[in-house]
KEFI-776666 format. One record per residue: x, y, z of N, C-alpha, C, O in turn; residue in three letters. Coordinates in pm, 1 decimal. Layout:
N
       n_px       n_py       n_pz      ca_px      ca_py      ca_pz       c_px       c_py       c_pz       o_px       o_py       o_pz    aa
          X          Y          Z          X          Y          Z          X          Y          Z          X          Y          Z   ALA
...
//
This chain:
120
       n_px       n_py       n_pz      ca_px      ca_py      ca_pz       c_px       c_py       c_pz       o_px       o_py       o_pz    aa
     8262.6    19943.6     2939.6     8204.5    19953.6     3071.2     8109.0    19838.9     3095.7     8105.3    19784.2     3205.9   MET
     8031.4    19801.2     2994.9     7937.0    19689.4     3006.4     8003.9    19557.8     3039.0     7956.4    19474.7     3116.5   THR
     8119.8    19545.4     2972.3     8192.1    19416.9     2993.9     8235.5    19401.1     3138.3     8232.6    19289.4     3190.0   VAL
     8275.0    19505.7     3204.4     8313.4    19499.6     3345.6     8194.9    19468.1     3434.8     8204.3    19389.9     3529.4   TYR
     8080.2    19533.0     3401.0     7961.3    19500.5     3482.0     7915.5    19355.5     3464.2     7874.4    19290.1     3560.1   LEU
     7923.3    19306.0     3338.8     7886.2    19165.1     3316.7     7988.5    19074.9     3388.8     7948.8    18974.1     3447.2   VAL
     8110.9    19106.4     3386.7     8212.9    19027.5     3460.5     8187.6    19028.8     3614.4     8201.9    18927.5     3682.9   ALA
     8150.5    19145.2     3662.9     8124.1    19157.9     3808.4     7999.1    19071.9     3842.5     7996.8    19001.2     3943.3   ALA
     7898.0    19079.9     3757.7     7776.4    18999.1     3783.2     7803.6    18847.7     3774.6     7749.7    18768.7     3852.1   LEU
     7884.3    18812.5     3683.5     7923.7    18673.2     3673.7     8002.1    18625.4     3796.1     7982.0    18513.7     3843.7   LEU
     8093.3    18712.9     3847.5     8166.7    18678.6     3968.3     8069.5    18663.4     4085.6     8078.2    18566.9     4161.4   TRP
     7979.0    18756.8     4100.1     7878.1    18748.4     4204.5     7792.8    18614.9     4196.3     7765.1    18547.4     4295.4   VAL
     7754.9    18585.2     4068.3     7680.7    18461.4     4043.5     7762.2    18338.7     4085.7     7710.8    18246.9     4149.6   ALA
     7889.2    18339.8     4048.7     7974.8    18227.1     4083.5     7994.7    18212.1     4233.1     7991.9    18101.8     4287.8   GLY
     8014.7    18324.2     4296.7     8034.0    18318.6     4445.3     7911.1    18270.8     4515.0     7918.7    18183.4     4601.4   ILE
     7794.0    18327.6     4478.6     7671.4    18283.6     4540.1     7635.5    18140.8     4515.5     7584.3    18071.3     4603.2   PHE
     7662.1    18098.6     4397.9     7633.3    17950.7     4359.0     7728.8    17861.9     4439.1     7690.2    17755.8     4488.3   THR
     7850.0    17905.7     4450.8     7945.9    17823.7     4532.1     7903.0    17817.9     4678.1     7911.7    17712.6     4741.3   LEU
     7857.0    17930.0     4731.7     7808.1    17928.7     4867.2     7685.0    17836.5     4883.4     7670.7    17767.2     4984.1   ILE
     7599.4    17837.6     4784.4     7482.6    17752.2     4782.1     7527.1    17607.4     4782.0     7472.7    17524.3     4854.7   ALA
     7624.5    17578.6     4701.3     7668.9    17433.7     4689.1     7737.9    17390.3     4817.2     7723.4    17274.7     4857.1   ALA
     7811.4    17477.0     4882.4     7871.2    17446.9     5011.6     7769.4    17428.5     5116.9     7782.7    17341.5     5202.9   ILE
     7662.7    17512.2     5112.0     7557.1    17495.2     5205.2     7482.7    17362.3     5192.9     7441.6    17300.3     5291.0   GLY
     7468.1    17322.7     5067.3     7398.3    17192.6     5044.3     7480.6    17075.9     5093.4     7424.3    16973.1     5131.3   LEU
     7612.4    17088.5     5094.0     7700.5    16980.7     5143.6     7717.9    16990.6     5290.4     7729.0    16886.3     5354.8   LEU
     7721.4    17106.9     5350.0     7755.7    17120.5     5493.8     7644.3    17128.9     5595.7     7664.1    17095.2     5712.4   ARG
     7523.3    17174.8     5551.7     7420.3    17191.2     5644.5     7363.4    17054.1     5692.4     7355.5    16959.0     5614.7   PHE
     7325.1    17047.0     5818.5     7292.6    16920.6     5874.5     7156.6    16859.9     5842.0     7141.3    16738.7     5857.4   PRO
     7058.6    16935.4     5798.8     6927.1    16878.5     5778.3     6864.4    16933.7     5650.5     6913.4    17028.1     5588.6   ASP
     6753.1    16869.4     5614.7     6686.6    16905.7     5489.7     6642.8    17052.4     5488.3     6653.2    17120.2     5386.0   VAL
     6594.1    17100.2     5601.9     6539.5    17233.6     5602.6     6646.8    17341.2     5579.4     6622.2    17434.9     5503.4   PHE
     6765.5    17330.8     5642.8     6869.2    17420.6     5618.1     6920.4    17411.7     5475.6     6950.6    17513.5     5413.3   LEU
     6930.3    17287.7     5423.2     6976.9    17267.6     5284.9     6883.1    17333.1     5187.4     6927.0    17395.6     5090.8   ARG
     6753.9    17319.6     5211.3     6656.7    17383.6     5124.3     6669.1    17538.1     5129.2     6650.2    17606.2     5028.4   MET
     6700.4    17589.2     5245.4     6720.9    17734.5     5254.0     6838.1    17779.8     5166.1     6829.0    17879.8     5094.9   HIS
     6946.5    17705.2     5172.8     7064.7    17741.6     5090.5     7030.0    17728.5     4942.5     7074.0    17811.9     4863.3   ALA
     6956.9    17632.3     4903.6     6925.5    17609.8     4763.5     6831.3    17716.1     4714.2     6848.3    17766.0     4602.9   ALA
     6729.2    17753.9     4795.8     6633.9    17849.8     4744.5     6673.8    17995.6     4748.9     6643.0    18073.4     4658.6   THR
     6744.0    18031.5     4857.4     6781.1    18174.7     4874.7     6909.2    18208.3     4802.6     6909.3    18291.8     4712.1   LYS
     7016.8    18145.7     4840.4     7148.6    18181.3     4785.0     7157.1    18137.5     4639.2     7213.1    18208.9     4556.0   VAL
     7103.4    18023.8     4608.9     7108.6    17972.0     4469.5     7031.5    18068.1     4378.0     7075.8    18096.1     4266.6   GLY
     6920.1    18117.0     4423.0     6833.3    18208.2     4341.5     6911.0    18339.0     4313.1     6903.3    18392.3     4202.4   THR
     6983.3    18388.9     4409.7     7060.2    18514.3     4390.0     7168.0    18487.9     4282.9     7194.3    18573.4     4198.2   ILE
     7230.9    18366.7     4287.9     7333.5    18333.2     4189.9     7275.0    18324.3     4051.5     7331.9    18377.1     3955.9   GLY
     7163.2    18258.9     4040.0     7101.3    18248.0     3904.0     7052.6    18376.7     3851.9     7064.0    18401.2     3731.8   VAL
     6998.8    18461.3     3933.7     6945.3    18586.9     3890.0     7057.0    18683.7     3847.1     7040.0    18761.1     3752.9   ILE
     7171.9    18678.5     3917.7     7278.9    18763.8     3877.4     7340.5    18713.7     3744.6     7387.4    18795.7     3665.6   SER
     7341.6    18583.9     3718.5     7390.0    18534.9     3590.6     7290.3    18571.6     3478.9     7334.3    18598.3     3367.1   SER
     7162.6    18573.9     3503.4     7060.2    18612.2     3408.4     7075.4    18762.1     3372.6     7062.7    18802.3     3257.0   LEU
     7103.1    18842.0     3476.8     7124.6    18984.9     3449.6     7252.5    19005.7     3366.5     7254.6    19090.8     3277.6   LEU
     7355.3    18931.3     3393.7     7474.2    18942.7     3308.5     7444.2    18904.7     3167.6     7493.6    18968.0     3074.3   ALA
     7362.5    18800.2     3148.9     7321.3    18759.8     3014.7     7239.9    18869.4     2946.0     7260.8    18897.8     2828.0   LEU
     7146.7    18931.1     3019.9     7068.1    19041.9     2964.3     7155.9    19161.0     2925.8     7128.8    19227.1     2825.5   ALA
     7260.4    19189.2     3003.7     7343.5    19302.5     2971.3     7440.8    19276.0     2855.8     7473.4    19365.5     2777.9   LEU
     7485.2    19152.4     2847.3     7584.2    19116.5     2749.0     7528.8    19119.0     2606.8     7591.3    19173.2     2515.7   TYR
     7411.7    19060.2     2589.1     7352.0    19057.6     2456.0     7262.3    19175.2     2436.3     7184.2    19213.0     2523.7   PHE
     7275.2    19233.1     2318.3     7201.7    19360.2     2287.4     7066.0    19333.3     2224.4     7004.2    19425.5     2171.0   ASP
     7019.1    19212.0     2229.1     6891.8    19177.4     2170.5     6778.6    19198.5     2274.6     6783.9    19143.6     2384.6   ASP
     6678.6    19277.4     2238.4     6567.8    19300.2     2333.2     6491.1    19167.5     2368.6     6444.6    19151.4     2481.4   PRO
     6479.8    19079.2     2276.4     6408.0    18958.1     2302.0     6482.0    18871.9     2411.7     6418.6    18811.6     2498.3   ALA
     6612.2    18869.7     2403.8     6692.4    18798.4     2505.6     6678.0    18869.3     2644.3     6665.3    18805.1     2748.6   ILE
     6680.7    18999.0     2639.2     6666.0    19072.2     2768.2     6530.3    19047.0     2835.5     6521.8    19024.3     2956.2   ARG
     6425.6    19052.0     2753.8     6288.5    19027.9     2807.5     6279.3    18887.7     2861.9     6220.5    18866.7     2968.0   VAL
     6336.5    18789.5     2791.3     6333.4    18650.4     2836.8     6408.4    18635.3     2968.7     6360.6    18569.5     3061.1   ARG
     6525.3    18696.2     2976.5     6610.4    18684.3     3100.2     6536.4    18749.0     3215.1     6535.8    18692.2     3324.3   ALA
     6472.8    18866.1     3197.1     6404.3    18928.3     3307.5     6277.8    18845.2     3347.7     6245.4    18832.4     3465.8   VAL
     6210.6    18791.5     3248.6     6094.8    18704.4     3287.4     6136.0    18579.2     3357.7     6067.8    18534.8     3450.0   LEU
     6245.8    18520.8     3316.9     6294.2    18398.7     3390.5     6330.9    18440.4     3531.2     6296.8    18368.6     3625.3   ILE
     6399.4    18553.6     3551.3     6435.8    18600.2     3684.7     6310.5    18626.0     3771.4     6305.6    18585.2     3887.5   ALA
     6213.4    18691.5     3715.9     6085.8    18714.9     3789.8     6014.8    18586.9     3824.4     5962.6    18573.2     3935.0   LEU
     6011.4    18490.6     3730.3     5949.9    18362.0     3760.8     6026.2    18290.8     3873.8     5964.6    18230.4     3961.7   PHE
     6152.7    18297.7     3871.4     6238.7    18232.1     3972.2     6216.2    18298.2     4109.8     6206.7    18229.8     4211.7   LEU
     6207.7    18433.7     4110.6     6181.4    18503.7     4236.9     6046.0    18468.3     4294.7     6030.2    18464.7     4416.8   CYS
     5948.2    18442.0     4209.9     5815.3    18405.1     4260.4     5806.3    18262.1     4306.1     5750.1    18233.8     4411.9   ILE
     5861.6    18170.2     4226.9     5844.6    18029.0     4256.0     5939.8    17971.8     4354.1     5898.8    17883.2     4429.1   THR
     6066.4    18014.1     4362.0     6166.3    17950.5     4451.5     6116.4    17957.1     4596.0     6116.5    17851.5     4659.2   ALA
     6074.1    18068.0     4654.9     6029.4    18064.9     4792.9     5907.6    17972.4     4817.7     5897.6    17904.4     4919.8   PRO
     5817.3    17974.0     4720.2     5701.9    17891.6     4736.3     5736.6    17744.1     4735.4     5683.7    17666.8     4815.3   ILE
     5826.3    17704.4     4644.2     5865.6    17561.2     4635.5     5942.0    17525.9     4763.5     5918.3    17418.6     4819.0   VAL
     6032.1    17610.8     4812.8     6104.0    17581.0     4934.8     6006.7    17564.2     5052.6     6026.0    17474.4     5134.6   GLY
     5903.6    17647.7     5062.7     5809.9    17638.4     5171.3     5730.9    17512.2     5163.0     5712.9    17442.9     5263.1   HIS
     5680.9    17479.4     5039.8     5599.8    17358.3     5024.3     5681.9    17230.8     5054.3     5632.7    17138.8     5119.6   VAL
     5802.1    17227.0     5007.9     5892.2    17108.9     5030.3     5929.7    17095.9     5181.0     5937.6    16985.1     5234.0   LEU
     5952.7    17212.6     5249.0     5982.3    17198.7     5385.5     5861.8    17156.4     5466.7     5877.4    17081.0     5562.7   SER
     5742.3    17201.7     5432.3     5618.8    17158.8     5500.0     5598.1    17005.1     5475.2     5560.4    16932.9     5567.4   ARG
     5622.6    16957.6     5353.3     5604.2    16820.3     5321.6     5703.7    16734.6     5401.6     5669.2    16626.8     5449.8   ALA
     5828.5    16784.7     5414.9     5930.4    16710.5     5493.7     5891.1    16712.0     5636.4     5912.4    16612.0     5704.9   ALA
     5833.8    16820.5     5688.3     5792.9    16824.0     5824.8     5675.8    16730.9     5851.6     5674.8    16661.2     5953.1   LEU
     5579.1    16728.3     5764.7     5467.2    16634.8     5781.7     5510.4    16486.3     5770.4     5455.4    16397.2     5835.1   ILE
     5609.5    16466.4     5686.2     5655.3    16327.8     5664.7     5739.8    16280.2     5785.0     5770.5    16161.6     5796.7   ALA
     5775.8    16371.7     5871.3     5848.8    16334.9     5990.9     5998.8    16336.9     5976.1     6069.7    16272.5     6053.5   GLY
     6047.2    16407.9     5880.3     6198.3    16421.9     5865.7     6246.7    16497.5     5984.6     6197.1    16606.0     6014.7   VAL
     6346.4    16439.7     6055.1     6396.0    16502.9     6179.3     6474.6    16629.6     6146.1     6540.2    16641.1     6042.6   PRO
     6464.1    16726.0     6241.9     6542.6    16847.3     6236.6     6680.2    16819.7     6304.8     6701.0    16720.1     6374.1   MET
     6768.1    16912.5     6280.0     6900.4    16901.4     6337.5     6888.1    16919.2     6490.5     6798.3    16987.2     6540.2   SER
     6981.5    16855.6     6562.2     6983.2    16866.2     6709.5     7010.7    17009.2     6754.1     6974.8    17048.2     6865.2   LYS
     7073.9    17086.6     6668.1     7104.0    17227.1     6709.1     6983.1    17320.2     6685.8     6993.3    17438.1     6719.7   SER
     6874.1    17276.3     6632.1     6753.6    17355.9     6615.3     6690.5    17377.6     6751.7     6654.9    17283.7     6822.8   THR
     6678.4    17504.5     6784.9     6626.3    17540.7     6920.2     6474.9    17553.1     6923.3     6412.8    17523.3     7025.3   LYS
     6413.4    17597.3     6811.4     6273.6    17631.7     6809.8     6205.1    17578.1     6682.1     6254.1    17604.1     6572.2   PHE
     6096.0    17506.0     6693.7     6023.9    17455.1     6580.1     5884.2    17517.3     6593.9     5805.1    17477.3     6679.3   ASN
     5856.5    17614.0     6509.9     5724.1    17682.7     6526.7     5606.7    17599.0     6483.6     5492.2    17639.6     6503.7   GLU
     5630.9    17482.7     6424.7     5517.9    17393.6     6381.2     5493.5    17284.3     6483.1     5396.6    17209.4     6470.8   TRP
     5580.6    17273.2     6585.4     5560.9    17175.5     6688.1     5451.3    17219.3     6784.0     5463.4    17328.9     6838.9   ASP
     5346.4    17143.6     6808.6     5241.1    17191.0     6894.4     5284.5    17219.8     7034.1     5223.4    17302.2     7102.0   PRO
     5391.7    17152.6     7080.7     5439.0    17178.8     7219.1     5511.6    17313.2     7231.6     5511.1    17374.4     7338.4   GLU
     5571.4    17357.0     7127.1     5645.1    17480.9     7132.4     5569.9    17600.0     7068.7     5616.0    17714.1     7074.2   THR
     5457.4    17571.6     7010.3     5380.8    17679.2     6946.0     5323.9    17776.3     7053.0     5333.6    17897.4     7033.1   MET
     5269.0    17731.7     7158.1     5212.1    17811.7     7259.4     5266.6    17769.6     7395.5     5215.8    17675.8     7456.9   ASN
     5371.9    17840.5     7443.1     5432.6    17800.2     7563.5     5342.1    17812.8     7690.8     5370.9    17752.2     7794.0   PRO
     5235.8    17890.4     7680.9     5147.2    17913.9     7795.5     5064.0    17787.3     7821.2     5020.7    17767.0     7934.6   GLU
     5040.2    17702.4     7722.5     4962.7    17584.6     7744.5     5041.0    17480.8     7824.9     5162.1    17467.4     7807.4   LEU
     4972.2    17407.2     7913.2     5045.5    17301.2     7983.8     5087.5    17190.7     7892.6     5019.9    17161.0     7794.2   PRO
     5202.3    17127.4     7925.2     5247.6    17016.6     7843.7     5161.6    16894.9     7864.6     5113.9    16866.6     7974.5   LYS
     5143.1    16822.4     7753.4     5064.8    16700.6     7757.3     5135.6    16591.2     7830.1     5247.7    16555.5     7793.9   LYS
     5074.0    16536.6     7931.6     5136.1    16431.5     8013.1     5110.8    16291.2     7944.7     4997.9    16243.3     7934.3   ASP
     5220.4    16232.3     7900.9     5210.0    16100.3     7831.4     5162.3    15986.4     7922.9     5108.9    15887.3     7873.0   GLU
     5180.2    15998.0     8055.5     5142.9    15888.3     8147.4     4994.0    15884.4     8166.3     4944.7    15779.9     8208.7   SER
     4917.2    15987.4     8139.4     4773.7    15987.2     8163.5     4690.2    15934.9     8048.6     4569.1    15916.8     8061.3   GLN
     4756.9    15910.6     7934.7     4680.0    15860.9     7814.7     4685.0    15711.4     7806.8     4627.7    15652.5     7715.1   THR
//
C-alpha cells in the first residue's frame, strides 16, 4: 500500500514540477514566472519529499524530509515576495495584460486626482 502512495506522490510531484517549468517558459513577465516557481514548484518539491519520507523507514530521513518541507514552505513565499519587490523597484516592466498594479502610486488610491505632467 505504501508503494502506491509513494508512486502517487511522485506522479503529483512530477506533474506540478512540469507545470512550474511550463509556467517559467510561457509566462510573459518576471512576476508571473516567479509565481510559478514559488507556488507550483514548492508543491512539487514537497510532494516528492513526502514520497521520500514514506518510502524510507528511517526516522532520521523522515525528520529531515519534514524539516526541509517546512523550511521550503516558510522561505519560498518570502523569497518570491522580496524578489518581486526588488524587480518592481528596479523598474522591470510588467506584462501589458496586467490590469492592476497595487504598488503603482497612480492606481493605489483611485480617489486621488491624477498628477498632471504639464504643470511640473
